[in-house]
N, C-alpha and C positions, 0 to 999 in steps of 0.2 A: 504494500500500500504506500503510495506516495504521500509524503508529509506536506502539509500546507504552510503557506507563508505565516499564517496565524500561529500555528504550532511552534515554528522556529522562533517567532517573536516572543512568544510566551516563555520559551526556554531562555532566551537572551535576557528578558526582563528578570527572570528568577536568578540568573547568574549575576546580574548587576546588583540585585538586592543583596545577595550573599556577599558580594564584594564590598558593598557599603557597610555591612555589619561585621566583616571579618576583623579580628584583632591581630592576627598574624599576617605579616607582609606577604609571605609566600602564598598564603591562602587567598589573599586579596588579588595578587597578581594572577594566580591560576584562574580565579573566577572572572577576572577581566579578559583573560585570553579566551576563556570559554564563551563569554558574551560576544566577543568579536567573531568567533567561529560561528556561533548561532546566527548572528546578524548576517554574515556572509551567506550562510545556507538559506536564510529567509529571502535575501535578495535573489539568489539563484532560483529559488522556488517561484518567486514573483515573475521573474523573466520567463521561466519555463511555461507558466500558466498563460502569460501574455502571448507567447509564441504559439501555444496550442490553440488559443482562441483565433489568432490570425490564420493559422493553417486550416482550421475548421471552416472559417469564413471563405477562404480561397477555394477549398474543395466544394463547398456548397455553391459558390458562384460558378465554378467549372461545371458542376452537374447541371445547374440551371441552364447554362449556355449550351451544353450538349443536348439537353432536352429540347430547347428551342430550335436547334439546328435539325434535329431529327423529326420535329413536328409533333412530339408527344407531350409537350408542356401543357 
């Protein structure tokens, strides 16, 4: 199952919150790295979703055009 933009953002927010409350510097740094990774994954998921919508639209337009050309629309 593909993860969503929202899922990744929630994980990033959780990591940021843990970083804010961390008392140990190494824990804070680890959580900040985690947040950065989750935000990167969120951005990648957002771009993938946008590309999927675009590809679906192009395929639908192509099917419609082919239907018009064959006279079955």
